[in-house]
C-alpha positions, 0 to 999 in steps of 0.5 A: 499500499503506497503512502502517496498523497490521495484525492478521491472522487466523491462517494456517498457516506451515511452513518447509521446508529453506531458507525458506517457500514457496508460491503467490503470492496463495494460500499467501502474500499481504501478510497472511500474509507480514508477520507472518512477517517480523516474527517472523523479525526479532524472532527474529534480534534475540533470538538475536544472538550476544554482542558483536553490537550491530548492529540492522541486517537486510538485506532482499533480493529476487529478480525474481519477480512482486511481489517488489520490492513485498513487500520494501519492505513487509517492510522497513517492518514490520522498521522498525516492530520498532525495527530498522534494515532495509537494503533492496537497491537492485535484485534480487540473488542471494541470496548477495549478501545473505549476503555483506552480512550477513557483511561488514557484521556485521548481525543477518541477512537476510530475502530475498523469493525462491522460488529455483528454484520455479515462476513462480507461487511466492514465498517468504521465506528467512532468513539468520543473522549467519554468512550461512547459512540458519537452522536448524530450531530457528530456524524452529520459534521463528518459527512459534511467534511467529506463533501468539502474536502476528501484529501487524505495525506498518509504519513510515512512516519512510524505509528505507535502501537500499544496493547489495548487488549491487555490494558482492558483485561487488567482493568476488568480484573480490578473491578471483580473478585476473580478468585471468588468467582472461580471458587464459586463456579467450582462450588456449584459445579458450573462449567463455562463454555464460551463462544466468541463467534470467531470474533475479537473477544476470543481467549479473553474470558480465559485470561480474565478467569485464569488467575494463575490456576493451572487446573482450568477444567471449568472453562471451554472455548469454542470457535475461537480461531480467526475466521473472517467468514465467521463459519458462514453466519453473521457473528450476532448472538442469536439462537439461530447462530448458536447451534454448536454452543447450545449442543455443547450445553445440552450434552453436559446436561444430559451427562448430569453436568451444569454449565452456562454458555456465554456468547459475544458478537464479532466485536465483543460489545454484545452478549447472550447466554445459554442456560444449563438446559440449552435455553437461549437467554438474551439481554431481555433476561440477563438484564433484570438479573443484573439489575437485581444483583447490582442493587441488592448484592453490590448495593449500588444506586442509580436508575435503569435505562432501557430501549422501548423494545426491551422486556417488561421484566426489566421494568418490573424488577427495577420498579420493585427495587424502587428504581426509576426506569427510563424507556428510550428509542432503540439504539445504545447512543440514547442510553449512553447519553443518559449515562453521561448525564447522570447516575445510571445503574444499568442501561440495556437494549434487546439486541445484546448491548449492556452498559454500566454506570460503574464502568463505561457509558458504552456496551462491554460484553466481557464486563457483562459476562463477569457480572453474570458469573458474579451474580450466579456465584453470589446466589449459588444458583445456575442461570436457569434457576436464577431466571426461574426465581425471577419469573416466579416473582414477576411473571414469565417472559418470552420474546422474539422478533422477525424482520420483514423485507417490504417491497419498497420504500413506498410500501414502507411509508404506506404501512407506516401511515396506516399504523399511524392513522389507524392505531390498533385497538385489538391485537389478534383479538386481544384488547390494546390497553396502550399505544406507545410511539417512542420509536415506532408503534408499540401496542401494549396488551397486558403485563409482559405482553406487547407487540411493536412495529419498528421501521428502518430509517434507510431501508424497506425493512420492518422489524416486528417485536413481541413479548408474551407470557409463553412461546405459543402466544409470541409465535401466534402474535408475530404471525398475525402481525406479519400478515397485517403488515403484508396486507397493508404494505 
């Protein structure tokens, strides 16, 4: 890769809820990426808070095809902006870059990742000086900078490299009593099976829990090798992508052993779990457990922030503990904004991201995983038993989502107008008690029972969410909602 002065013809760049992503070699090439990196770096410098004199920018990357090479090229053009890029030594979970920003007091971070998207995708995330993803006004400014000046001048000077992975792991170790967690796992006979989905969190849980213990029989990791194709599936922690992990947990259960499966997405900021019987547990179930643990066992204060698509179980547990609950539009950036403003205990979204006021205003799947293990070992229970206890007190909760590709943007607008002008009074013969329009259209029917329609802002895509007291009702309601959408698009 030559480091000569580069000037490119304009290409449209549109940031989504957390970064800019597209198909490698089609939407994102070296020619389109470098001007975006330059614009992002200059905007980080322009918006630096008063008193922040650093000119450092963290440059990180995940395990996707060409991600390391693209990160090196990004570091070179950031250096060409008369800034000081700090390039991660290896691929790292994105939260490690957020931690490095806060710990080293840098301007921010640029991370080459497409998170949980399909293997052929690549992308870029921007973190501000607080470690959180930048907001819409920031990315709007980046897009404007690109349209005005697409000049990228890579520097040929050496780039500083640092071990962001090690710094992050050492920081996490200081926030937990690791020997106590390990002893607790052994006491209840709980094995831990980790599935990083071939992503950048590979090996991290072993490093976190090893604690100079040579007898490491309680932890096993699968799919830890780098595979830019991610086994042919998107590295997203959903049940349909976790056949091997679910199978491993079930096999141990059949042989009389209890285990927990922990899964991380491609860049290590999302989490899900598998209980000892093979049940998929998203953050819809994990977050209520963690809220109760942090409030009761750790005795921490603070409100709970959830997205509108989050489970009622989150609200019921939080309110039982006397905590204020804020319900926001879908997207962790909204949660992060509240975390930066004030005293938040936990903030989470249904898609797997959880942030903690005691840590960062950003998702961190490794932190969440350690906290799940701490909660279970403190209670002396497996995940399934702990969740059963919550459901006995607050009601059963089952959840699912279907994505419906609409024929066109015009169809999307037609269906959206239909729902706006004709708010549902019944959902599959169940009376609607409340209509919520925080983000899309949410129709509440009863406790732990609601249906929600949410449209993509840029694609002819409709997401339909449902929570209900049992699986059959969820399935029936989603099928009814899908038929309604298809008849009115």
